[in-house]
C-alpha positions as CSV (number, residue, x, y, z in Angstrom):
1,M,-41.5,-46.8,11.4
2,E,-43.8,-44.5,9.8
3,E,-42.8,-43.1,5.9
4,I,-42.8,-38.8,4.6
5,Q,-43.7,-39.0,1.1
6,L,-42.4,-36.2,-1.1
7,Q,-45.5,-35.0,-2.0
8,D,-46.4,-34.2,1.6
9,I,-43.3,-32.8,1.8
10,F,-43.7,-30.2,-1.1
11,H,-47.3,-29.4,0.8
12,M,-45.5,-29.5,3.8
13,L,-42.8,-26.7,3.2
14,L,-46.0,-25.4,0.7
15,K,-48.3,-25.1,3.4
16,R,-45.6,-22.5,5.0
17,A,-44.2,-21.4,2.1
18,W,-44.3,-18.1,4.2
19,V,-42.1,-19.4,6.7
20,I,-39.4,-20.0,4.5
21,V,-39.7,-17.0,2.7
22,L,-39.7,-14.0,6.5
23,I,-36.7,-15.7,7.6
24,T,-34.7,-15.9,4.4
25,V,-35.2,-12.3,3.5
26,L,-34.4,-11.4,7.1
27,A,-30.8,-13.4,7.3
28,V,-30.6,-11.3,3.8
29,A,-31.6,-7.9,4.3
30,T,-29.6,-8.0,8.1
31,S,-25.9,-9.8,6.2
32,G,-26.5,-6.5,3.7
33,I,-26.9,-3.9,6.1
34,V,-24.1,-5.5,8.5
35,S,-21.9,-5.7,5.1
36,F,-22.0,-2.3,3.3
37,F,-22.9,-0.6,6.8
38,V,-21.5,-1.6,9.4
39,L,-18.3,-3.5,8.4
40,E,-15.4,-1.2,7.8
41,P,-13.5,-1.8,4.7
42,Q,-10.5,-3.7,5.1
43,Y,-7.7,-3.0,1.9
44,Q,-4.6,-5.0,1.8
45,T,-1.5,-4.1,-0.5
46,Y,1.6,-6.4,0.0
47,T,5.9,-6.0,-0.5
48,T,7.8,-8.3,-2.8
49,L,11.7,-9.2,-0.9
50,M,13.6,-11.4,-3.0
51,L,16.0,-13.7,-0.2
52,G,19.6,-14.4,-2.1
53,K,23.5,-13.8,-1.3
54,P,24.7,-10.9,-2.7
55,Q,27.6,-12.6,-5.9
56,D,30.8,-11.3,-7.2
57,V,30.2,-11.1,-11.0
58,G,31.0,-13.9,-13.1
59,T,30.7,-16.0,-9.5
60,A,27.4,-18.4,-10.0
61,I,24.9,-19.0,-7.3
62,E,25.7,-22.2,-5.3
63,H,22.9,-25.3,-4.7
64,K,24.0,-25.3,-1.2
65,D,22.9,-21.3,-1.0
66,V,19.2,-21.2,-2.3
67,V,19.0,-24.4,0.9
68,L,19.9,-22.2,3.1
69,N,17.9,-19.1,2.0
70,R,14.6,-20.8,2.4
71,S,15.5,-22.5,5.5
72,L,15.8,-19.4,7.3
73,V,13.1,-18.0,5.5
74,G,11.2,-18.5,9.8
75,T,14.4,-16.4,11.1
76,Y,13.0,-13.8,8.5
77,Q,9.4,-14.2,9.1
78,E,10.4,-13.8,13.1
79,I,12.5,-10.7,12.4
80,A,10.0,-9.0,10.3
81,R,7.3,-9.3,12.9
82,S,9.3,-8.3,16.2
83,N,9.0,-5.2,18.5
84,I,12.5,-4.6,17.3
85,V,11.6,-4.1,13.8
86,L,7.7,-3.1,14.7
87,K,8.8,-0.8,17.1
88,E,11.5,1.4,14.5
89,V,7.9,1.1,12.0
90,I,6.1,3.0,14.3
91,E,8.8,5.6,15.4
92,N,9.6,6.5,11.8
93,L,6.9,7.2,10.5
94,E,5.3,8.3,13.4
95,K,1.8,6.5,14.4
96,D,0.2,6.2,17.4
97,M,-0.3,3.2,17.3
98,T,0.8,-0.3,19.7
99,I,3.0,-2.8,18.6
100,G,0.4,-5.6,19.2
101,K,-1.9,-3.4,16.8
102,L,0.4,-3.2,13.9
103,R,1.9,-6.8,14.3
104,G,-1.7,-7.2,14.0
105,K,-2.1,-5.8,10.0
106,I,1.4,-7.5,9.3
107,N,1.0,-11.1,7.8
108,V,4.5,-12.5,6.1
109,S,4.7,-15.2,4.4
110,L,7.0,-16.8,2.0
111,V,6.2,-17.2,-1.8
112,R,6.4,-21.5,-2.0
113,D,9.8,-22.3,-4.4
114,T,11.2,-19.1,-4.4
115,E,13.3,-17.9,-1.8
116,I,11.4,-14.8,-2.7
117,I,8.7,-13.0,1.0
118,K,6.1,-11.6,1.1
119,I,5.0,-9.0,3.1
120,T,1.2,-8.3,3.1
121,V,-0.7,-5.0,5.4
122,T,-4.3,-5.0,5.6
123,D,-5.3,-2.0,6.9
124,T,-8.5,0.8,7.0
125,S,-6.4,3.0,4.6
126,P,-4.9,1.8,1.7
127,E,-2.3,4.5,1.5
128,R,-1.9,4.0,5.3
129,A,-1.6,-0.2,4.5
130,A,0.6,0.8,1.0
131,L,2.9,3.3,4.5
132,L,3.5,0.6,6.6
133,T,4.0,-2.1,4.9
134,N,6.7,-0.5,2.2
135,E,8.3,1.5,6.3
136,T,8.4,-3.0,7.0
137,A,10.1,-3.4,4.3
138,Q,12.5,-0.4,4.6
139,V,13.3,-1.0,9.1
140,F,13.5,-4.9,8.2
141,M,15.6,-5.6,5.4
142,K,18.5,-2.7,8.2
143,N,18.1,-5.3,10.7
144,V,18.7,-8.4,8.7
145,V,22.1,-7.1,7.9
146,S,23.3,-6.2,12.1
147,I,21.0,-8.8,12.8
148,M,22.4,-12.0,10.9
149,Q,25.3,-10.3,9.5
150,M,24.5,-10.6,6.5
151,E,23.7,-8.2,2.9
152,N,20.7,-10.8,2.0
153,V,17.1,-9.5,0.9
154,Q,16.2,-6.8,-2.2
155,V,12.8,-5.4,-2.0
156,I,11.3,-6.9,-5.9
157,D,8.3,-4.8,-5.7
158,V,6.8,-2.0,-4.1
159,A,3.9,-1.5,-2.3
160,Q,1.2,-0.1,-3.9
161,V,-1.3,1.6,-3.0
162,R,-5.3,-0.9,-3.6
163,H,-8.0,1.5,-3.1
164,N,-10.0,-2.5,-3.9
165,P,-11.5,-3.7,-0.3
166,V,-11.0,-7.1,0.4
167,K,-13.0,-7.2,3.0
168,P,-15.8,-7.1,3.5
169,N,-17.0,-9.2,0.2
170,K,-20.1,-8.4,0.7
171,T,-21.9,-10.0,-2.3
172,L,-20.2,-13.7,-0.4
173,N,-21.7,-12.1,3.3
174,I,-25.2,-11.3,1.1
175,A,-25.2,-15.9,-0.8
176,I,-24.5,-17.1,3.0
177,A,-26.6,-15.5,5.1
178,G,-29.7,-15.9,2.2
179,I,-28.7,-19.9,2.5
180,L,-28.7,-19.9,6.3
181,G,-31.8,-18.5,5.9
182,M,-33.9,-21.2,4.0
183,M,-31.6,-23.4,6.8
184,V,-32.9,-22.3,10.1
185,S,-36.3,-21.9,7.3
186,L,-36.7,-25.3,7.2
187,F,-35.7,-26.3,10.5
188,I,-38.0,-24.6,11.7
189,I,-40.7,-25.1,9.7
190,F,-39.8,-29.5,10.4
191,L,-39.7,-29.9,14.2
192,L,-43.3,-27.1,13.8
193,E,-45.0,-30.5,11.7
194,Y,-42.6,-32.6,14.7
195,L,-44.7,-31.0,16.9
196,D,-47.9,-30.2,15.8
197,N,-50.3,-33.3,16.2
198,T,-54.1,-32.3,15.5
199,I,-55.5,-33.3,13.0
200,K,-57.3,-31.7,10.5
201,T,-57.6,-34.0,7.3
202,P,-59.3,-37.1,7.2
203,E,-56.8,-39.2,5.9
204,D,-54.7,-37.7,9.0
205,I,-57.7,-40.3,11.4
206,E,-56.5,-42.8,8.6
207,K,-53.1,-41.8,9.4
208,H,-52.8,-42.0,13.3
209,L,-55.8,-43.7,14.2
210,G,-55.5,-46.1,11.9
211,L,-59.8,-45.9,11.7
212,P,-62.0,-45.8,8.5
213,V,-63.6,-42.9,7.3
214,M,-67.2,-42.9,7.6
215,G,-68.7,-39.4,6.7
216,M,-67.7,-36.1,6.5
217,I,-69.8,-33.1,8.8
218,P,-69.7,-30.5,5.4
219,E,-68.6,-27.1,6.1
220,V,-72.3,-24.6,6.0
221,Q,-71.9,-21.3,4.1
222,N,-73.9,-18.7,6.0
């Protein structure tokens, strides 16, 4: 099997360096244009709710209550994203939005090793994201009382308007595009070299034909 020397690879890449530069620049430029001028910024905010059984004054919180609340987190998550909650949110805010579209903006998660759930909303408007988050939390709390017959949810953090977009990550997109551009260009260079079976140097004759070079005809400049 023919071995490729490191020096050969270096000369091969140097010979077609323009391919690397061209493809990488095109990839970075395309990613930059899409990230800055095509993709719409997405803003995100959240509210946190505490799951806990209301306690009378002087009554200690029992371990079984904590375990019960954690086991019900999945139920709370489904209620927060249910049709009944989302429909009421849309009606209260008088928004021209479908339930499916609103559900796609909402994410409900459990803060690890706690009884706290986080309702996160992502939207193209930071003000609308905060409004939807807080309204969803309020409607959710009301429905938990009627559905679960237990008043055990309290707001900890009210959603704030956040003007720093979470998407797109322009720097990351451009960096990924640059890396992919280089990888694609290297693949193309190796493919072109593999398909190129022409003889260009005396060394190619010895390498491919196994024949010694007896002489060379110099190029005459007119």
